[in-house]
C-alpha positions, 0 to 999 in steps of 0.5 A: 562446109566442114568435112564429116571428120571435122564435125562433132556428133550432136548429143542424143538424149534418151533414157536407157535401162540398167541392163542397156547401161551395163551393155554400153559400159561392157562394150566400151571396155572391150579393146577388141574381139567379138561379142554376142548379145542375147535379147529377150523382151526387147532387153539385153539379157546376156553377153558372150565374148568369143574367147578363141577363134582358129583360122584354117 
């Protein structure tokens, strides 16, 4: 039996809306950080990326 790290994920097929596609593309292009996703009527409508954070 193969370890979990050796297994490749199975492709999952489902349809996404244009806004969902944009959200996926946006998150894949972020190297690091934190985002907040605003949902309205079960759809992402806005994404905010945190620009500054200060640890005290």
